[in-house]
N, C-alpha and C positions, 0 to 999 in steps of 0.2 A: 203819280206818274205811271202811265201805262207802259209796260215793258214789252216792246215788240221784238220781232225775231232778230233784227239787226243789233239792238241793244243787248239782247241775250247772248248773241255770239261774241260781242265785244267784251262782255263781262267774263265769259268763259275763256277768251283769249288772255285777258288780264290775269285771271286766276292761274292759267297755265304758265304764263311768263313768270309770275311771282313765285309759283311752286318750283319752276325750273331754276330760277336764280337762287332760291333757298337751298335746293339740292346741290347746286354747284358750289355754293358757299360752304355747305357741310362737307362736301368731298374735298374742297380745297383746304379746309381746316384740318380734316383727317390726314391729308397728304403732308401738310406742313407740320403736324404733330409727330409724324414718323420721321420726316426729314430733319426737323429741329426739335427734338424732344426737350421737354422742360418739366421740372419737378418743383412742387411747393410743399415743404414739410410743415404741416400744421400740428405735429405732435408736440407734446410738452418737452421743452429743452432740446428740440431738434433731434429726437432719438433715432430718426431714420436717415440721418445725414452724417457723412464722414466728417471728422474733425479737420481743422486746417492743417494739422501736422501730417495726417494721412494723405491729404490731397497734395501737399508739398512733396512727400516722398514719391507718390505716383508720378508727379511731374518730372522727376529725375530718371524715370525708367522709360527709355525710348524704344525698347524692344518688347515683343509680346511676352506675356506671363502665362505659364501653364500650371494649373492647380489640379491635383488628383486627390480626391477625398475618399479614403478607404473607410467608408461608413455604411453600416447595414441598416440601422434604424431609420424608418421613414420620417419620423418626427424630427430627429436630429438633422437629417438631410434638408428638410424644409427650412429649418433655422439657419443652416449654413448657406442655403440659396439666398435667403433674405439678406444675410450679411454681405455675401459676395456680389449681389446685385448693386449694392452701393459703390463697390469698387469698379464694377463694370460700367456704371454710369459715368464715372470720371475717366476710366481707361477702358474703352470698348474691346481692345485686343487681349482680354483675359480669357483664356480657354479653361473651362471647368469640366471635369469628368468625375462622375461618381462611380465607385467600384465597390462591389460587395466582396469583402475579403474572404468570405466562405465560398463564394462562387469562383474566385480567382486566387487560389492559394499560392500559385507560383509568383504572381506579381506581389502579393503580400510578403512572401519570403524574401523576394528580391530587395524590398525596401525595409525589411525587418519590422513588419507591422504586426503588433500583438493583437490579442482578442479585443482590446478596448478601441482599436482603430486609430487612425492618425490622418493628417493632411500633409501632402508633399507639395511644396511650392518650388517651381523650377524657373530659372531665369538665366539666359545666356550660358547654358551648360552647367550651372551651379544649382544646388538644391538645398532646401531646409525642410526639416520635419517638425510639425507642430502637433502636439497631443491635445492641447486645450485651445480651441480656436475662438478668438474674439478680436476686436479691432486692434487692441494693443499688441497681441502676439503676432498677428498677421502683418501689421505695419512694421514692426521691428524685424521680422524675418525678411521682408522686402528691403528694409534699410541695409541689412547685412549683405543681401544678395547684390545690392547696387554698388558695393565696394569693388572698384576696378583695380585697385593697387595689388600687384602680385606680391604674395608673402611666401617666404621660404622657411620651412621647418627643418632644422638640421638635427640629425640623429647621430650621436657618437657611436662609432663602430670600432672593431678591431680587438675587442676584449670579451667576446662572447655575449654581447648585448643582444637584445631583441631587435631584429632588423625590420625596417619598414617595407622591405622587399622580400624577406624570407617567407617560405610557405609552411614552415613547421608550426606545430600547435603553439609553441611559446613565442613565435615571432609576431610581428605587427603589420603584416601585409594587408590584412582586411582594413585595419585602421588607416593605413597609408592610402588605400584606394578611396576611402571615404573622404580623406583630406583632399585628394585630387578632385573629387566631384564638387567640392566647395571652393575650388580655386586656390587651394593651398598646396604648394609644391614641396614634396618631401625629398631631402637629399641626405645621404649617409657619408660621413667623413671619417678618415683615419688620421689622427693628429700626428702620428709618426711620419706622415708624408706631407704635412702642412706646417707652415710656420705660425699660423693664427687661425682662429675661427672665422669663416667667411663673413665679410661685411654685410652681405645680403640676408643674413640670418635674422628673422624676426623672433626666433625661439630656438633654444638648444635643449634637446631631450637627452637626458641621461637615464637609461633604462636598465638598471640592475646589472652592471658588468660582472662577468663570471670570474675575472682575474683582476689583480690590482693594475692601476694605470701607472705608466712611467712618470718619473719625477718631472720631466719636461712637459708632459701632457697635463699633469696636475697643476703646474704653474700657469699654463695657458688658460685653463678653465677658471682657475682662481682669479686671474687677471680679468677674464671676461665677466665674471660675477662682480668683481670690484668696480669695473667700469660701467656697470648698470645693465648688463645683458639679462634678458628674460630666460628663465630656466623652468623646465618640468623635470623634476628629479623623482625617480621611482626606485625604491629600495625594497629589500626583503629581509625577513629575520635572519640573523647570523651572517649577513653580508656586510662587511666593513670596508668595502673598496671605495665607498663614497663618504666615509666618515670625516675626511678633511673638509669637504664642502659643507656637510651638515654642521660641523663645528663653526665654520665661517658664518653660517646663517643663524647660529644659536639654537640649533635643533639637536636633541639627544634622543636615542632610541632606548626603550625599556627592554629589559631582558625577556626572553621567551617569545611565545606567539599568542595572539589574541584567540581565545576560544569563546564561542557564543552558543548558549543553550537554545536560543531561539531558532537556530538553523534547522533543528529537528521538526519544528512546526511547519516548515515548508518542504518536508520530505527529504532533507539533506542530512545524512547520517554523520558526515564528517564535521566535528565541532570547530575545526579551524576555518570554516567558511563563515565570513561575517556578512550579514545581510543588513542593508541600510534602507530605511524607508522614510526617515525624517531627517531633515538637514538644517544646520544652522543658517541664520540669515546672512546671505552674501550675494554679491552680483552673479557669481557662478551658478548658484542654486536658486536664483529668483524664479518662482513659478514652476520649479522642477518637482514632480510628484512621484516619479517612477522608483521602483526598488532597484538597487544596484548590489552586485555580488562581488565580494573580495575574498579570494582564496589565499590562505597563508599570509597573515598580516602582522606587522610589528607595530606596537603602540609608540607614539612620539610625544615628546614634551618640548615646549619652547621656553627658553631662558630669556625673559624680558628685561632683566636688569642689565644696564649698560649695553643695550642692543640698539643699533640704529635702524633695525627693521621693525615694522609693526606687523604682528601676526594675528590672523583670525582663523579659528578652527573651521575646517571645511567638511570633515567627515569624522564621525565617532561611532563607536559600537554601543550596544544597548546596555541596560542596567544589569542584565544577567550574564555579562561577559567579564572576563579578567585576562590578564596576561599569564598564561601557564608557563612556568619555568621548568617543569619536569617532563618526562616522556608522555606523549599523548597516546596512551594505550589503555584499553579497558575503561573502567569508570574513573573519571577524573573529578577532582573537586578543588575549590579555592582554598589556598593555604595562607591564612593571614599572618603566619609567623615568618614567611619568606619574603622575597622581593616582589611578590605578586600584588597587584592592585585591582580592586573591583571597578567595574565599569560604571558609567560610560567612560571609554578611553578614546582620546583623540588619536587618529592615525593619518590625518592629512591637515596641512596648514597652508593658507594662502598668505604670502609675505609681500609687503610693499615697502618701498623706500623712495623718498623724494630726492631727485638728483639736482645738481647745481643748475642744469639748463632748464629746469622747470618740468622735465618729464618724470614719469614714475616707473621705477623698476618693479617688475612683477615676477614672483616666483611661487611655484606650488611644489610642495614636498609631500609625497604619498608613501606610506609604509607598506605598499604592495605593488609589485612589478608585474602581476599577472592579469589584472582586471581589463586591460586593453589588448591582451594577446588574442590570437586567432581562436583559441579554445574557449574564451569567455566573453569575447566582445559582444556577441549577440544575445547575451543574457539580459533580458528585460531592458534596463536603462543604462547599461555600461557605455554603449556607443554615444548616446546623447550626452552623458556626463563628460566623457572624454572630449567631445567636440566643444562643449561649453567651456571646459578648462582651456582649450587651445584658443578659442575666441577671446577669452579674457586675457590670457597671457600675451596675445598678439595685439592687444588694444583694439579689438574688433567687437567690443561689447557695448557699443553705443545703444542707449535705450531711451525711447520716447515714452514718457508716462502720460498716457491719454486719460484725462479726467473722466470718471464715470458720469454718465448722464442719468442723474437720479430724477425720477418723475416726482414733481412736487406733490405734497400731501393733499388729499381730497377731503379732509375732515376740517370742520370749522370748530374753533374753540371760542365759546362765549363766556363772558363773566356772569355772575349770579344776577346782578341788576338787569343785564341784557336779556337773560332767560326769563326773568320775571316780566319784563315789558312785552316780550314776544308772546308769553303765555296769556297775559292780560289782553293783548290785541286779538289773538286768535279765539280765545274763549269768551270774551265779553264784548270788546269793542266792535269787531266785525259782525257778530250776530246781532248786536244792538243796531248797527247801521242798516243791516239788511231788513230788520224788523221795522225800523222807522221808515225806510223807503217803501216797504210793502203797505204800511198804513197810509202814507201819503198818496200812493197810487190808488188805493182802494177808495179813499175819500174823494179823490178827483173824479174817478169814474162814477161814483154814486151821485155827484152833483150833475153830471151830464145826463 
């Protein structure tokens, strides 16, 4: 067929129209992909998709989430971006900000960020700090932040205790401020002016009273414990003002103070400073890796016989420690002929008791009243440990265990007969078939 000018113009018009339609379809597809994004995870075990548990938690959070990552290393930042992008896909109103702690030291100090970095998650005025970020830790932090129930932490006062509003070095105002940031309301009470511990108390804190409590106060607290109230009890060496409650719980104190030779390894010359870097397995210390510092500590023992409470060691000193019963001056050494015991020594217990209504009473006893004080709170992991204790004591320790997404193995295991068959096939059968095919083709061409 001869192509004249009219046919040529018609073909050009058709080509233009087809090209235009294709371009419009591509533009429409691009617009739709931005308007209605979709993902298909083709990785093994859906490694790039959030679990159903995480998606369910995000569905409960109706307000925006702000995440500040105090991370300097570029590779780690990229890994965090990849993880957070999965959360942003489900909940787009997640704001992410990366901060170099060396370039913004004031912000790092404000959040008590160490050299290792951390991630701060904020939601509705409350915040959580995460040192090791993965889907499990982030989802559980969001789960705790989603808790809207108001919780009151009651501190006993009137006997020289450490006050949650006092500004002295031995007080707990910095810790009280951190509780407020997390939606925990701190209140201080004097039992000489009240007839009972307030009903809104999720937790009662007894922080090393300097003088003995009155008989009426002792009776009120004993009744509170007997009725199933949660307690954080902090005592110190040679302080016997809380002995009645310790006896009620089956806890006894060992004589003297714990001394630890390892403290000198960290540049601390005072042997009464106990440094803890390894923790017994417990809900309070799950995933906790930071070092904590405890100045002037008394060792504790739990009497399990005929005790309705179940106790789990929460903190203990190292093998090179003991409870020194003599003066701590000059060069000191362990005396096996005295009441001294070699470490490790327990100095904190987590106690539980099942109540008749099905609830669980929770109590933590610590042989150190200083570690949460203003003077020592910001030492490495003290604040984080204190917050973990409060969360557990107030039953805000819900934990979602997200299964690890393990990539299936990429190696094949064959039996010996199978290996022999494969070897026979590749070494003899296939070459023989190729040779036979070549001969047949050669003979066919020769006949032609």
